[in-house]
C-alpha positions, 0 to 999 in steps of 0.5 A: 500448413501456415506458420505461427506469427510469434510477433503478433502474439507477442505484441498481443501479450504485452498489450494483455499486460499493460492493460492489467497493469493499468487496471491494478494501478487504477485500483490502488488509486481509488484505494489510496484515496479512501485509506486517509479517511478510515485512517482519521476513523481509527484515530478517532476510535482509539481516543474514545477507548481511552488507549495510552501510547507509551511516551517517547521523548528524547531521553528514552532509548529505541531498545529501552535499555539505558547506556549506564 
C-alpha cells in the first residue's frame, strides 16, 4: 500500500486557501468601489426628507452633561 504524501496535500490546501482569500479580496474591492455611490444617495435622501441632525458645537460635551 502506498503511503500518503502529506506535503502534497498540505500544498493543495494552501493553494485553495490562497485562491479563496484572493476571491474574497476582489469581492471586497468591488463592493468598496460601489459603496461611495450609495452613501451619496443616502445623503441626498436624508436632505430631501428634512431630517435635522443635532448640532455639535465646541461647547457641547460628548456625554451631554455640563461640568458645573
